[in-house]
NUVO-665205 format. One line per 10 residues: number of its first residue (from 1); their letters; for each residue z, y negated, x of C-alpha. Coordinates in nm, 3 decimals, always signed. Each point is the difference from the previous one (the first is absolute). Layout:
REM NUVO-665205
NUM	A	Z:Y:X  ...
//
This chain:
REM NUVO-665205
1	MTAEAGFPVE	-6.104:-3.188:-12.231  -0.041:+0.324:+0.182  -0.311:+0.192:+0.086  -0.095:+0.309:+0.189  +0.116:+0.021:+0.360  -0.204:-0.219:+0.229  -0.132:-0.229:-0.273  +0.275:-0.235:-0.119  -0.078:-0.228:-0.293  +0.175:-0.336:+0.026
11	MVSGVPVVVV	+0.002:-0.295:-0.238  -0.092:-0.315:+0.193  -0.015:-0.326:-0.197  -0.040:+0.206:-0.317  -0.296:+0.197:+0.135  +0.025:+0.372:+0.084  -0.091:+0.067:+0.362  -0.073:+0.352:+0.127  +0.077:+0.017:+0.372  -0.208:+0.271:+0.165
21	PEEIDITNAD	+0.069:+0.172:+0.334  -0.201:+0.010:+0.322  -0.209:+0.295:-0.117  -0.135:+0.091:-0.341  -0.159:+0.342:-0.015  -0.025:+0.321:-0.201  +0.365:+0.079:+0.071  +0.135:-0.310:-0.175  -0.281:-0.114:-0.232  +0.178:+0.146:-0.305
31	NLRAALSEAA	+0.307:-0.210:+0.086  -0.225:-0.304:+0.026  -0.146:+0.075:-0.345  +0.351:+0.025:-0.146  +0.106:-0.331:+0.158  -0.317:-0.175:-0.120  +0.057:+0.128:-0.352  +0.360:-0.118:+0.007  -0.097:-0.344:+0.130  -0.268:-0.038:-0.267
41	SHGQGRFVVD	+0.251:+0.078:-0.272  +0.231:-0.280:+0.117  -0.249:-0.271:+0.082  -0.150:-0.111:-0.330  -0.327:+0.124:+0.146  +0.036:-0.170:+0.337  +0.135:+0.149:+0.320  -0.041:-0.013:+0.375  -0.047:+0.279:+0.256  +0.140:-0.115:+0.334
51	MTRTQFCDTA	-0.198:+0.178:+0.273  +0.137:-0.218:+0.281  +0.129:+0.301:+0.196  -0.287:+0.232:-0.088  -0.220:+0.111:+0.290  -0.177:+0.297:-0.163  -0.117:+0.083:-0.351  -0.207:+0.312:-0.067  -0.217:+0.077:-0.302  +0.296:+0.131:-0.204
61	GLHALVAAHK	+0.171:-0.338:+0.042  -0.320:-0.189:-0.077  -0.050:+0.206:-0.316  +0.356:-0.076:-0.114  -0.054:-0.374:+0.055  -0.341:-0.003:-0.172  +0.137:+0.192:-0.301  +0.293:-0.242:-0.031  -0.237:-0.297:+0.034  -0.227:+0.135:-0.276
71	RTRTGGGQLL	+0.295:+0.075:-0.232  +0.143:-0.345:+0.059  -0.335:-0.177:-0.058  -0.060:+0.201:-0.318  +0.335:-0.124:-0.128  -0.088:-0.361:+0.088  +0.229:-0.010:+0.302  -0.036:-0.039:+0.373  +0.088:+0.209:+0.303  +0.000:-0.209:+0.317
81	LVMPGAGVLR	+0.010:+0.148:+0.350  +0.167:-0.170:+0.296  -0.187:+0.091:+0.319  +0.072:-0.242:+0.286  -0.144:+0.201:+0.288  -0.344:+0.127:+0.084  +0.108:+0.366:+0.023  +0.015:+0.116:-0.359  -0.226:-0.282:-0.118  -0.276:+0.155:+0.213
91	IFEITGLDQV	+0.027:+0.322:-0.204  -0.047:-0.205:-0.318  -0.298:-0.185:+0.151  -0.172:+0.322:+0.110  +0.038:+0.152:-0.348  -0.088:-0.323:-0.182  +0.335:+0.000:-0.178  +0.078:-0.344:+0.147  -0.254:-0.125:-0.257  +0.159:+0.201:-0.283
101	IPHVASLEEA	+0.377:-0.038:+0.030  +0.126:-0.357:+0.044  +0.195:-0.062:+0.319  +0.175:-0.280:+0.185  +0.150:-0.041:+0.346  +0.368:-0.055:-0.087  +0.262:+0.088:-0.257  +0.068:-0.372:-0.049  -0.365:-0.057:-0.088  +0.004:+0.292:-0.242
111	LARPPDAPAQ	+0.313:-0.126:-0.178  -0.131:-0.357:-0.017  -0.330:+0.104:-0.156  -0.020:-0.063:-0.374  -0.031:+0.329:-0.191  -0.353:-0.075:-0.120  -0.135:-0.145:+0.327  -0.270:+0.210:+0.164  +0.089:+0.113:+0.350  -0.280:-0.042:+0.247
121	PS	-0.037:+0.219:+0.305  +0.168:-0.159:+0.301
//
């Protein structure tokens, strides 16, 4: 699959994975939205956003992720974030989004999780 520049969508073990760059901000949030939409359309309602490299995410990026999460939940699916480091996770903790959007510490953990299993904050 292809996606907008900077946000490749890869199939890993049958699950779409959106790989996001070091920074998500107003300049690339529309590309993130496009990639999230593409991943959702290929994942039977389940997909992963790999934020392993991400160090910064502004409100435009947060809005894109929240909107995708809500759309996915409404359709009975699941968006799962991979956030191994404290950097971007801290942004989610400050905003309370760590309690809203499920997240795990590794891509392996995300792929191993059954589609209907609730993800608990790390």
